[in-house]
N, C-alpha and C positions, 0 to 999 in steps of 0.2 A: 430375928436378931442373930440366932446361931448360924444361919445360912450366910449372913454377912461376915461373921467372924471366920467361918470356914473359907470363904472366898479370899478374905484378907490373908489368912494363913497360907493358902495356896499361892497367892501372889508373892508373898515374901519368899517362900521356898523356890518359886520359879525365878525370882530375881537373884536369889543366892546361887541357884544352879547356873543361871546365865553368867553371873560374875565369875564363878568358879571355872566355867568353860572358857571364858575370856582369858582368865589367868593361865589355864592350861595351853591355850592357843599362843599366848605371849611367850610362855616357856618353850613351846614347840618352835617358834621362830628363832629364839635365842640359841636353842640347841642346833638348829639347822645351820646357823651362821658359824657355830663352833665346829660343826662337822665339815663345813666347806673349808674352813681354815686348816683343819687337820688333813683332809684328804688332798686338797690342792697343794699344801706344803709338802706332803709326802711325795706327790707326783713330781713336783719341781725338784725336790732334793734328790730323788732317785734319778730323774731324767738328766740331771746336770752332773752326775757323779762320774768322774774318771780320774785316773792317776797314772802317771808315767814314771817308771823307776829310772833314775840317772845311772848310767854306767860309764866306764872309761871311754869306750868307743861310741861314736855317733851312729854306727851302723847297727848296733845291737841295743834295742830298747824293748822293755816289757811294758805293756800298757794294759790297764784294766778299765773297762767301760761297762756300764749298766747293760748295754745292748749285746754284750758278749754272751749273756745268759738269757734264754727265752723266758724264764720265770720272772726276771726283773722287768723285762719288756711287758709281760702280762700284768705285772704289778702297776706299772706306770699307766697302762691303758685302763686297767680297772679303776684306779684312783681318779683318772681324768674323766671317765664316764660317770662315776659317782658324783664327782664335783659338779659336772654339768647338770646332772639330774637335780642335785641339791639347789643349785642356783635357780633352776626352772621351778622347783617346788616352793620356793620362797613366795611366789605370787599366790599359791593356794593357802600358804600359811597366813599371809596377810589377809586373804579373804576370810579365813576362819576367825581372825581377830575381829574383823568387822561384823561378821555374821556367825556367831558361835553356834547357831543351831543347824548348820550345814552338816548333812549326814552322809550323802553320797560321795562327796569329795573326800571326806575322812576315810571312808572305806577304800576309795581309790588310792589314797596315800598309804594306808596300811599295806595294800597289795604291792605297790611299787617300792615302798621302804623295805619290805621283806626281801623283794628280789634284789635290790641294791645291797642290802646287808649281806646276802649270799655271795654276790659278786665281789664285794669288798673283802669278805672273809676268805674267799678262794684265793684272791690275789695276795693278800697279806700272809696267808699260810704258806703259799708256794715260795714267796720271797723269804719268809722266816726260815724255811728249811735250808735254803741255800746260804743264808747268813750264818746259820749254825755251822754248816759245813765249812764255810770260809774261816770261821773262828776256830773250830775244833778239828776239822778234817775227819777223815775216815780211812784208817790204814788198811782195812780189809778191801775197800773198793779203790785203793790207791788215789784217794783224794787227799791232797796235802793242804794243810791250813795255810792260807795265803795272807792272813792278816798280819803276820810278822813283817812281811815285805810291803804290803799295800795297806799301811796303817790308816791313812786319811780316807781311803776308799772304803775301808770296812767301818770306819766311824760314821761316815755319811749314810751308808746303806742301812746300818743299824739304827741310826737316828730317824731315818725316813719311815721305819716300821712303826715307830711310836705314834705318829700322827694317824696312821692308818688304823692301828688298834684302838686309838681314841675314837675314831670315826665309827668303829664297830660297836663300841660301848654306847655311843650316842644314838646309833640306830636302834639298839635294844630299848633305850629310854624313849625314843620317838614312837616306837611301835606300842610300847606300854601306855604312853600318854594318849595316843589316839584311841586305844582300847578303852581307857578310862573315860575319855570324853564321850565315846559312843555309848558306854554303859550308863552314863548319867542322863540320858534322854528320858 
């Protein structure tokens, strides 16, 4: 009689664990969609940013584009790569919802999520340093603050950083969620 009760107790805890892992997998899927929106939005916002200052003559024009600075180009490429990875990883996330006991694919996701978080952090940090210089300047290095002249350019590049940093936070949560799901085996 006690053996049957123990088996029933183990069955209930196994069912709870499976339901919890399925919930973690659904949250993983939702977070990946949020990260796609943030990183893809950041790449598009930065990649389409430019501004031309109007002057009296048509021969003298000042133009600011994201491609003028290699850090912004790296930012766009990094966010694009991470967005593509996230779209591809959605299939594994759906697989985890259907089969919450998958272990090898979760380990693979932790590995690639960590690599993508590093790439995204590098791109966002490089762009953030240039955005700071664009807003504040640096008189010792003869960098002048350009945001007084190129106001809409600076607003867009500053705004594009937000989505990227949201993506970084989401990756931290994704890595933690995968670790929690693996530890519940």
